[in-house]
Phi, psi and omega in degrees: 000138185235140171287163173272348177255143181189171183211139177210146185217146175197154175215146178235136188236133171242182177294328184262334185201166172227149180235127178241133181235130177234131179238129180216153183217160179222167183295139176200146182294331179237174178278122178228112183252120177254131181239125180239095184241142175302147191307316179294343182263351184304328180296346182263019178301321178298323175297319179300307180307312182294318180296319182289321180294338182282349181235351182220144181244338180217159174118156175268108188246128181251132175238115181250127179229123181241133177257124179245127180269126181263328182219125186290143178251015181286136174239143177249120178260144179250123179280090186292327176298317180291322176300321177297323179291323180289325178299318178296318181294319176299324177297317179300318182293323179298318182298318187285319190247345187077002178271121179270137183288140181261163178300324181295333178294327179289317184294335179285348179269092192294336183287347178286322181253138176228144183258126178253109179235032186278072179267126180289130180298346181296338179293343181266348189301297187298313178298326178293316181296323180293309181303314179300312182296320180292320180297314180291331173299314177293322176300315180294319179299320175296314180298319179291322177297313178292323175301323178295325178294323178291320178301317179298323178293316180293325173298313178301318181289324179289327174292320177295326175297311181299322180296316180292322178294325174296324180292321175297312180303319177296338182255008180300312177299323180294326174297314178299316179294327176300311179292325177300312180295318185293318182291320180298314178299318178294326178290316178299323183287331179274325188260339182068023176209168184296137177281071181230018176290151179304316182298318180294313179302322178297313180295321182296320179298317181296318180294320179296319178299316182298324183262007180283144182251014185297315183293323180291322179296316181299313180292324177298326176296318179297314182298314184291329174298315178295322182296313181293330178292319186287318184288342173278348182282156177265357178277161173298122186232007184305310182293316179299316179294326181294317179295317179302318180298325177296321178292321179293320179296322179295317178299315178299319175296321175296318178299316184294325180291332186268331186273144171241010178270129179298319186294322175295316180292325174296322179295319178300315179300315176301318175299319179294323174301315178300311180301320180293320178290323176300313179296330173299312179297325183291342178294345181246019176234157177288000000 
């Protein structure tokens, strides 16, 4: 089980540059990847998407990558042929005017000097991938660490739910007997005779079936078994567990609507509290 929140950081340094990658995430219903990369690293956005999707299925995930230049790779080239031509021209001017050319005169001629900054982005690829992998590894470790804490809470809440369900199951026959007695007394008060006629017993059976909670209890046992299986899984289970909680909530509501026993109703309230706490925890897992 993995949390949707996590943090990872890494940096790689060479003689010429360093790359720092920070990954952090927040809760989100779907997977949302936000990338903030230094301009020379922007061609690697696809690598970021693929790497993040391999370890996360939900969450708002931010990937920040910063490139810092430690040693400039800029080269200044001199057009020596053109420089010779300018030198000849300045010599002619000097002969005619007596004005001698200064060094600054040559610097003002921008076409003599050219700046070469043609660094291939490929030199950043492997260092970037290394920094990204290390940051995502730390990020994943943090997600798993927090996820294990959430799993422990979900196991505790599931056990509490099972205990309340067991208490309800023990009283299911008592609930049926409660309705049997209630209906029999009602029949006797209205008819003035023992309620043992075939028609009455048929109606009584139909009513008891209607108000029986055995089916709901049975389905809840199935649901809680699936719940325990899912929280033990290493796969993303947040959406499945949320749907399962809706089904468990529906069964609890049905039991509450059928029961007139205080003990059962109190157990249902406890189970619904458990479900509420479970769904709160599910907001933070994949």
